[in-house]
N, C-alpha and C positions, 0 to 999 in steps of 0.2 A: 294674193293664189287665191283661186276657184277652189270649190266646193260643190260637192253634187248631192244630189237626192234620189235615191231610185222610189219611184210611186209604185203605188197599188194597181197600176194602168200598167207596171212593165217598162216607162219612159223614166231614164234618165236626165233632169233637170238641173244644171249649173248654175251656181248662183252665188253672188258677194254678200256675204253680210257683217254692218256693222254693228257694233253694239254701243248701245248709249243708250240715254233718256228718252222715255216713252212721249208722244204715244209715237211706232215704230212709221218712220213715212217708205210707202211703197212704188216703189217705181215700174208702171206696166207699158212698156214698149208698143211699138207698130209691127204692122203688114210687112214682114222679110228686113225687123230690121233686128239688132243685137245689144244690148247690155251692156258693149261698150260704144254706145251712142255718146255725140258728145253734151246730152240732157241728162241719163244716165248718171254721167262719169261728172260732167258740175255739181249735180245734187249728193251725190254721195262724200264728195268734198266738203261744199257746205253744209252737211248733215254733222261731217267727222268737227269741222270747225265750230259747231254749235253743242258738241257734245251731245249728239242723238241720235236714235237708233235706226239705219238705215237698211234698204233690204232692193238690190238687182237682179235680176235673172232671165235667163232667157228661156223660153217657149220651147217646148220639142218639135226639132225642123225648123231652129234658128240658131245663131253664135254654136257656142261651143256643148250643146243639150243634141241631146240621142235623135234617131227620126229623121226622115227626111219632110224638106216644107212642103212638097205636091202632096204629102198622106196627110197633113193635119188640115185642123176645121177649126171657126172657132169656138165652137163645143171641148176639143180638146183645150184649145187651150187657155180657156175659162176656169177647167178643171187644173191643169197644169201649176195655173196661178193661186187659188183655192191649196191644192196640198202642198206647198211651196211655203205659202204663208201660216200654214198651219202647222206647219212642220218647225219653222224655225220661228217661230212669232210667238210673242202675246201677249195679251193686255188690248188697248186703243190701238187704233191702226190709221193712217193717214193716206189715202191712196192719190196716186199720178201717173195719169192714161195720159199718154200720145197716140193721137191717131188712134186707129187700133187697140192700143192699153187705153180708150178711154171709152170704149162699147165695153171691154173684161171689167175697168174697173166701174160702170155699171153693172153689168154683173153678179159680179166680185159683192156687190151690197147685197145683191138678193141674196147669196148666201152667208153672209158676213156680217148681217146690216149692224146686228147690236155689238161688235166688232166696230164699226166706224165712225171716227168721229171728224171727218173733212175728207173734201175729196179738192181735186184740182184735175180742172184738163185741159189737154192742151192741143187743139186742134180736132176734137175728140168728134169720131166718126163711127158712130151709133149706127148699128144695119144694116152698113158697105157693101156689104155683098150684095143685097135685096133692093136696096134702091140707089144704088149706085151704080157696079157691075151689072145686074141682073133687067134693070129698067133702061141703063145704055145700048144693051148687047141687038142688035140686030137681026136676023130672020138668020141669017146663018150661024153666026155665034150663037144661038139656043140651042140651032142645028146639031151645032157644033156638040156642045156642053149633052145634051142627052144622047147622042150615035156615034159621037169619039170616045166622052170624060171629061175634054179639056178642054181650056180654048189660053191663047195667046193673047195677053192685051200689052201696050206697051206700057213703059215706064220709063219714071225721069231718074231713076237711080242705075241706070247699065241694064240688064237682058231684062227681055221683058218678062212678067207673071207670069204664073203657069197658072190660071183661075179652073179648077177641078169644079164638076159633076159636087165631090162630096161638101167640098164648101158652100155651095149655095144652097142645098137642100140639107145642110146644116145647120147653113146661118139663119135658116128660113123660122127651126126653134128656137133660136134665140135674140131674136127678133126685142128688141127695148122700146121701140116709141110708139107698141099698138096695145099697151096695158099701161094704167097708174105708176107711173115710176114717182114714187114717196123718195125725197132726200131728205133728209130731216136731221143735215148738219149741216155746218157751213162749207159752201161748195163755191166757188171761181172758175166759171168758163175763160181761155184767153184763145183768140183769135185773129191770125192775121187777116187786111184783104186780101195779097196777094196771094193768098191761098192758092194754089188749082187746080189740090185734090178733095179740099174739104170745104164745101163755098160758106158764103157767110147762111143764106138760109138751112143750111144744116145748123149751124149753131141755134139761131135762131128756131128755129123747131125741137132742139133739142130743151132752149129754154122757157120756150113755151109749152113744151109737154112736162117739163119735172114738177116736182110739185115741195115747197119748201117753205122755211123761212128765212134763209139770210142764202139766196142765189143768185148770181152775181153774173156778165160778159165783158169780157173789156176786151173793145175790136182793137188792132192794132194797124192801124194803118202803111203799109206797106210793107209788114210783113209775112214771109211766104209758110210754107207748111211745115219746113224744119226748124223755123221758132227757134234756131242756136246761136241766132246774137248776142253778139253781150249785153244789149240792150235789153233783148228778149230775155234772157236767161237769169236777169235782174227783176224782170216782172214776174218770172216763177219761183223764185225766190222772195219777191210779195207776195202772189197769192198764198204760197207757203206759209207767211209769216200767218198772215190774216186768219187763217182759217184751221191753224194749229192752236191745244186750248193753252 
């Protein structure tokens, strides 16, 4: 059964919390995805079998949470994450961030650094609004962002994504690859070689940028952006087991 949190920002965030042993594993989903995705549900079952506390949730404008997707931005979704984590968990956390959730997880470490015990990034996409979308837009698309307030871009997941001026502008205040990014806990990044949404260059840039004594990147030949085959799910389990204290 889905629970809901009313945040101080007036947003209603849907979540599922599994009680158990800490650290609590928190799954942070991707852009326009929800907490019913393969990885989130699989890891919840894994955590339950381990007797471990687990949290999955929908950002505002996603899944069962309130709001419209096109009204949201990275800062809103990072705040949603901080609010639901703060309200439903205590003690150490291990963050699992998929795609945009990888960016959100890095922002969460800045807010809650003293609580983070480990991090797993799956096709992590830090700074994608600037280095992905804005960098790839042609003059007409940039003009549409400035004058119309949005532009549509193709998606491999069905309807086009609507990229708004607010998403781009807010993203610039959330960038994590321009300043030092210390991760003083075990970190595992997983990246598929056939990922067409996040490049190997992005994964390597992130690896090179962060600082920490226990940071590893695993490249998985043939895996795509979804990273949800049985083999990939097993790799995520292994990565989690490595970072959990």
